[in-house]
C-alpha positions in Angstrom: -33.7 86.3 364.2 -31.6 83.1 365.9 -32.1 82.2 369.3 -29.6 80.2 371.5 -32.0 76.9 371.0 -32.3 77.3 367.5 -30.1 76.3 364.8 -29.1 79.1 362.0 -29.2 77.2 358.8 -25.8 76.2 356.9 -24.0 78.9 354.6 -22.5 78.7 351.4 -18.4 78.4 352.0 -15.8 77.7 349.9 -16.2 73.7 350.2 -20.1 73.1 349.9 -23.5 73.7 351.0 -25.7 70.7 352.3 -29.6 71.6 351.9 -31.0 71.3 355.4 -33.8 69.6 354.5 -35.2 66.5 352.4 -35.9 67.1 348.5 -37.6 65.6 346.0 -36.6 64.5 342.5 -38.7 67.0 341.4 -37.8 69.8 343.5 -33.9 68.6 342.9 -34.5 68.8 338.7 -36.2 72.0 338.9 -33.2 73.4 341.2 -30.8 72.1 338.4 -33.4 73.9 335.9 -32.9 77.0 337.5 -29.4 77.1 337.9 -28.5 75.8 334.1 -27.0 78.4 332.3 -25.2 80.2 334.8 -23.9 77.4 336.8 -20.9 77.9 339.4 -21.6 75.4 341.6 -21.7 71.7 340.7 -25.2 69.9 342.4 -25.0 66.2 344.0 -28.4 64.5 345.0 -28.1 61.0 347.2 -32.0 59.8 348.6 -33.4 63.2 348.8 -30.0 65.3 350.2 -28.7 67.8 348.0 -25.1 69.5 348.2 -24.0 72.1 346.1 -20.4 73.2 345.9 -18.6 76.0 343.7 -16.2 75.4 341.0 -13.2 77.2 341.8 -10.4 78.1 339.3 -7.9 76.5 341.5 -9.7 73.0 341.2 -10.7 73.7 337.5 -7.1 74.3 336.2 -5.6 71.0 338.2 -8.7 69.2 336.5 -7.5 70.2 333.1 -3.7 69.6 333.6 -4.9 66.1 335.5 -6.6 65.3 332.0 -3.8 66.1 329.9 -1.4 63.9 331.7 -4.3 60.9 332.0 -4.4 61.0 328.0 -0.8 60.7 327.4 -0.4 58.2 329.9 -3.8 55.9 328.6 -2.0 56.4 325.1 0.9 55.6 326.1 -0.7 52.1 327.7 -2.4 52.0 324.2 -5.9 51.6 326.1 -9.1 52.1 323.7 -10.6 54.9 326.3 -13.1 58.2 325.5 -13.1 61.0 328.1 -16.4 61.9 329.5 -15.0 64.6 331.9 -17.5 66.1 334.4 -21.1 64.6 332.6 -23.4 63.8 335.2 -24.6 60.7 336.5 -28.2 60.7 336.8 -30.7 58.6 337.6 -34.4 58.9 339.4 -34.5 55.3 339.7 -31.0 54.9 341.4 -31.9 58.0 343.6 -29.1 59.8 342.5 -27.1 62.4 340.6 -23.0 63.1 340.6 -21.0 64.9 338.6 -16.8 63.8 338.7 -13.8 66.0 338.1 -12.5 63.3 335.4 -14.0 60.4 334.1 -13.3 57.5 331.4 -14.6 54.9 329.7 -12.5 51.8 328.2 -12.2 49.0 325.4 -13.7 48.4 322.2 -17.1 48.9 323.1 -17.0 52.0 325.1 -18.9 54.4 323.4 -22.1 52.0 323.8 -21.6 51.8 327.6 -24.3 54.5 329.9 -21.8 55.3 332.5 -17.9 56.0 332.9 -15.8 52.9 333.8 -13.1 54.8 335.8 -14.3 58.3 337.7 -12.0 60.4 339.5 -12.7 63.2 341.9 -10.3 66.1 343.2 -10.4 66.8 346.7 -9.2 69.8 347.8 -11.1 71.3 350.6 -13.2 68.5 351.8 -14.4 64.8 351.0 -17.0 62.9 352.3 -17.0 58.9 352.7 -20.3 58.8 351.1 -19.0 59.9 347.9 -18.3 56.2 347.1 -22.0 55.5 347.4 -23.0 57.8 344.5 -20.8 55.8 342.3 -22.2 52.4 343.7 -25.4 53.3 342.6 -24.1 53.5 338.8 -21.7 50.7 339.2 -18.7 52.7 338.4 -16.2 49.8 338.6 -13.7 52.3 339.7 -12.5 55.2 341.5 -9.6 57.5 342.0 -9.2 59.8 344.5 -6.7 63.0 344.5 -5.6 64.6 347.5 -2.7 66.2 348.6 -0.7 64.9 345.8 -1.9 61.2 346.5 -4.3 59.0 344.5 -6.7 56.4 346.7 -8.0 54.1 344.4 -11.2 51.9 345.1 -12.4 49.3 342.7 -16.3 48.0 343.0 -16.5 44.8 344.8 -19.6 43.1 344.9 -22.0 46.1 346.3 -19.3 47.9 348.0 -16.1 49.7 347.1 -12.8 48.1 348.6 -9.0 49.8 348.4 -6.6 48.6 345.8 -2.8 49.2 345.2 -3.4 49.2 341.3 -5.6 50.1 338.6 -6.9 48.0 336.2 -6.0 51.0 333.8 -2.7 50.7 334.9 -1.5 47.4 332.8 
C-alpha cells in the first residue's frame, strides 16, 4: 500500500521502464538471459541503470522501411557497407549495453570491426539525451536520430558528440 509520503514504483508504459535501483552487471546479464527467447522488449544498461523498452509494431515497421531505403541509398552512393541491424553493443568494461534500431559498418575492413560506424535511433514516443553516452562508450563515429520526420546527425568529436549538418556517409 502506498501512502502520501512513499513514492510508488514506476510502471511499464508504452515508452519505457527504468529500474528504480542500481543493478550489477551480473544481475543485468541474469535479467537478459531470463528474457531471452521470449523477448518483446529491448534492454539497455549504463553504469548500473537498466531500461526496458517495449518493441512496438509501428516502430518495427518504420525501422524495416527505413533500412530498405538506406540500403538503396548506400548502394547508389557505391559505399562498401554491412548492415548490422539491432545487434547488441555489449561491454562490461565500458559499463554499457545498447541495441540500436539500425546500425551499419563501412569501408573495406568493415567485417573485422567490433562495433558499427553508424547507429540510428528511431524516436517515436520519447528520447533521452543520455542515449549518446551509450554510443560514446563504444566509440561509434556517427549517430542519427529520426524524430517526427527529421534526422538529427551527431559525430563523435574527441570524447563527445557534436551536431553535424551532413553525414560522412552521404558522399
